C-alpha positions as CSV (number, residue, x, y, z in Angstrom):
1,M,0.0,0.0,0.0
2,S,1.5,3.4,-1.1
3,L,2.0,6.0,1.6
4,W,2.5,8.8,-0.9
5,I,0.1,11.7,-0.5
6,S,-0.3,14.5,-3.1
7,F,0.2,18.2,-2.4
8,W,-3.5,18.7,-2.9
9,D,-4.4,16.1,-0.3
10,R,-1.7,17.2,2.2
11,Y,-3.0,20.8,2.2
12,S,-6.7,20.2,1.6
13,W,-9.1,22.0,3.9
14,N,-9.8,18.9,6.0
15,M,-6.1,18.5,6.6
16,V,-5.1,22.1,7.6
17,R,-8.4,23.7,8.7
18,D,-7.6,23.6,12.4
19,K,-4.2,25.3,11.8
20,I,-5.9,28.0,9.6
21,R,-8.7,28.5,12.1
22,S,-6.0,29.2,14.7
23,L,-5.3,32.4,12.9
24,Q,-8.5,34.0,14.2
25,G,-7.4,36.9,16.4
26,R,-3.8,36.1,15.8
27,L,-0.9,37.4,13.6
28,G,-2.9,40.4,12.5
29,F,-6.2,38.7,11.7
30,E,-9.4,39.8,13.4
31,K,-11.3,37.3,15.5
32,R,-14.1,36.8,13.0
33,D,-15.7,34.0,11.0
34,K,-14.0,35.1,7.9
35,L,-10.3,35.8,7.2
36,K,-9.9,38.8,4.9
37,F,-6.5,39.5,3.2
38,F,-4.9,40.1,-0.2
39,G,-8.3,40.8,-1.7
40,L,-9.5,37.4,-0.5
41,V,-12.3,36.3,1.9
42,L,-12.0,32.8,3.4
43,D,-15.0,31.4,5.2
44,I,-13.5,29.8,8.4
45,E,-16.3,27.3,8.6
46,T,-16.3,25.9,5.1
47,G,-12.9,26.9,3.7
48,V,-14.6,28.5,0.6
49,V,-12.5,31.4,-0.7
50,Y,-13.9,34.3,-2.6
51,D,-11.5,36.5,-4.6
52,N,-12.6,40.2,-4.8
53,V,-10.0,40.9,-7.4
54,L,-11.1,38.2,-9.8
55,E,-14.8,38.6,-8.7
56,R,-15.3,34.8,-8.3
57,Y,-14.8,31.9,-6.0
58,L,-11.4,30.2,-6.2
59,T,-11.2,26.7,-7.8
60,Y,-10.3,23.8,-5.6
61,K,-6.6,23.9,-6.6
62,E,-6.4,27.7,-6.3
63,A,-7.9,27.4,-2.8
64,V,-5.5,24.7,-1.7
65,G,-2.7,27.0,-2.7
66,V,-4.1,29.6,-0.3
67,Y,-4.5,27.0,2.4
68,F,-0.8,26.1,2.0
69,I,0.3,29.7,2.5
70,L,-2.0,30.2,5.4
71,S,-0.9,27.0,7.1
72,Q,2.7,28.1,6.8
73,Y,1.9,31.5,8.2
74,A,0.0,29.9,11.1
75,E,3.2,28.2,12.2
76,A,4.8,31.5,13.2
77,E,5.5,31.5,16.9
78,I,6.0,35.2,17.4
79,D,4.1,38.2,16.0
80,V,6.7,40.5,14.4
81,E,5.8,44.0,13.3
82,E,7.0,45.5,10.1
83,S,10.6,46.6,10.0
84,G,10.2,49.2,7.3
85,E,13.2,47.6,5.5
86,Y,12.5,46.0,2.2
87,I,14.4,43.1,0.7
88,S,14.3,41.2,-2.6
89,I,13.4,37.6,-3.2
90,S,17.1,36.7,-3.6
91,Q,17.6,38.1,-0.1
92,I,14.7,36.2,1.4
93,V,15.7,32.9,-0.2
94,P,19.5,33.2,-1.0
95,G,20.4,31.8,-4.4
96,H,16.9,32.2,-5.8
97,C,15.7,35.2,-7.9
98,L,12.4,34.8,-9.7
99,D,13.5,31.4,-11.0
100,C,10.0,30.1,-11.4
101,P,9.1,30.0,-15.2
102,L,5.5,30.9,-14.4
103,V,6.5,33.9,-12.3
104,K,9.0,35.0,-15.0
105,K,6.2,34.8,-17.6
106,N,3.9,37.0,-15.5
107,I,6.7,39.5,-14.9
108,E,7.4,39.9,-18.7
109,V,3.7,40.2,-19.5
110,F,3.1,42.7,-16.7
111,K,5.9,44.9,-18.0
112,T,4.6,44.8,-21.5
113,L,1.0,45.7,-20.5
114,F,1.8,48.5,-18.0
115,S,4.9,50.1,-19.5
116,S,3.0,52.5,-21.8
117,N,0.7,53.7,-19.0
118,P,2.2,53.1,-15.6
119,Q,-0.4,55.2,-13.8
120,L,-3.1,52.6,-14.9
121,L,-1.6,50.4,-12.2
122,Y,-3.4,52.4,-9.5
123,R,-6.8,51.8,-11.1
124,V,-6.2,48.2,-11.7
125,A,-5.0,47.6,-8.2
126,E,-8.0,49.1,-6.5
127,P,-9.5,45.8,-5.1
128,F,-6.2,45.2,-3.2
129,N,-6.7,48.3,-1.0
130,Y,-3.2,49.3,-1.9
131,T,-1.0,52.2,-0.6
132,K,0.7,54.4,-3.2
133,I,4.4,54.5,-2.9
134,E,6.5,57.4,-4.4
135,L,9.0,55.2,-6.3
136,G,9.6,54.5,-10.0
137,D,7.0,55.5,-12.4
138,A,4.3,53.8,-10.4
139,A,4.5,51.8,-7.2
140,I,2.1,50.1,-4.7
141,K,2.3,48.5,-1.3
142,I,-0.1,45.6,-0.7
143,Y,-0.6,43.4,2.3
144,T,-0.5,39.8,1.1
145,L,-1.0,38.8,4.7
146,P,-1.7,41.0,7.7
147,R,2.0,41.2,8.6
148,I,3.5,40.7,5.2
149,P,3.5,43.8,2.9
150,M,4.7,43.5,-0.6
151,I,6.1,46.4,-2.7
152,L,5.7,46.4,-6.5
153,I,7.7,49.1,-8.4
154,L,7.3,49.7,-12.1
155,W,9.6,51.7,-14.4
156,S,8.2,52.3,-17.9
157,G,11.7,52.6,-19.4
158,E,13.0,55.1,-22.0
159,E,15.1,55.1,-25.1
160,G,17.7,52.4,-24.8
161,I,16.3,51.3,-21.4
162,P,13.6,48.6,-21.3
163,P,10.7,48.7,-18.8
164,S,11.4,46.9,-15.5
165,I,9.7,45.8,-12.3
166,Q,11.0,45.3,-8.8
167,I,9.3,43.2,-6.2
168,L,10.2,43.6,-2.5
169,F,8.9,42.3,0.8
170,D,9.4,43.7,4.3
171,K,12.3,42.0,6.0
172,N,10.0,40.6,8.7
173,I,8.9,37.9,6.3
174,V,11.8,35.7,7.3
175,H,10.3,35.5,10.8
176,Y,7.1,34.1,9.5
177,F,8.4,31.7,6.9
178,S,11.8,30.7,8.3
179,K,11.7,27.0,9.2
180,D,11.9,25.4,5.7
181,I,13.7,27.2,2.8
182,A,11.8,25.3,0.1
183,S,8.5,26.2,1.7
184,R,9.5,29.8,2.1
185,L,10.5,29.9,-1.6
186,E,7.1,28.4,-2.6
187,V,5.3,31.0,-0.5
188,V,7.2,34.0,-1.9
189,M,6.9,32.8,-5.5
190,G,3.2,32.0,-5.0
191,L,2.4,35.5,-3.6
192,T,4.4,37.1,-6.5
193,R,2.6,35.0,-9.1
194,A,-0.8,35.6,-7.5
195,L,-0.3,39.4,-7.3
196,T,1.1,39.8,-10.9
197,G,-1.3,37.4,-12.4
198,R,-4.4,38.9,-10.8
199,L,-3.3,42.4,-11.9
200,I,-2.9,41.1,-15.4
201,V,-6.5,39.7,-15.3
202,R,-7.8,43.0,-13.9
203,F,-5.9,44.9,-16.6
204,A,-7.6,42.8,-19.3
205,K,-11.0,43.4,-17.8
206,I,-10.6,47.1,-17.5
207,T,-9.1,47.6,-20.9
208,G,-11.4,45.1,-22.7
209,L,-8.4,42.9,-23.7
210,D,-9.3,39.2,-24.2
211,I,-7.5,37.4,-21.4
212,K,-7.4,34.3,-23.5
213,S,-5.1,36.1,-25.9
214,I,-2.5,36.7,-23.1
215,D,0.1,34.0,-22.6
216,F,0.9,34.5,-18.9
217,G,1.9,32.3,-16.0
218,G,-1.5,32.3,-14.2
219,I,-2.8,33.4,-10.8
220,G,-2.1,30.2,-8.8
221,Y,-0.5,30.4,-5.3
222,I,1.8,27.5,-6.0
223,G,3.5,26.3,-9.1
224,K,1.7,22.9,-9.2
225,D,-1.2,23.7,-11.6
């Protein structure tokens, strides 16, 4: 009899619901029957997740990706406030820098879509309840989890200089996802992919662009679609 268990079973709602429910009133979450974060609303009783950015309920696999991240977050033993110091992915997970093909694809598409009108980022990001940051040609600060802010900075480029994007996290993230480097990398890549992918979908909706015509890396919270 095989003892192998898939990622989807290991982090299913039935497997991690007690850990996720422990977040009520803890690590920045309010003590309520729903966890609200990153434009998402998770029903603590059923595990159903509604995405206010995409304006739909998440699919089973999308929801399991969220459960994975929340279950990792719930393991934090201390509540650490923001440091105000921002670090890159390569600093969070040494030796890694946007090496996920799906994340890379999102980044390239994101730069292409927003480079001609960086200010459109603010309209597209409205459902995230972002804070505007005075950096680059457009920049936003979004809380991916109550204690985990993420900074996205866009430069539109100029003659001889291509558009670019920088993604940073508050340094306190290492206190919340520090036990296992592989899991920390999965979380950081997942949050990056979810943010850029959902902004791409929002861009398409606002501009009338057919999302099916865009070859991007998706909105999933883990790279196991």
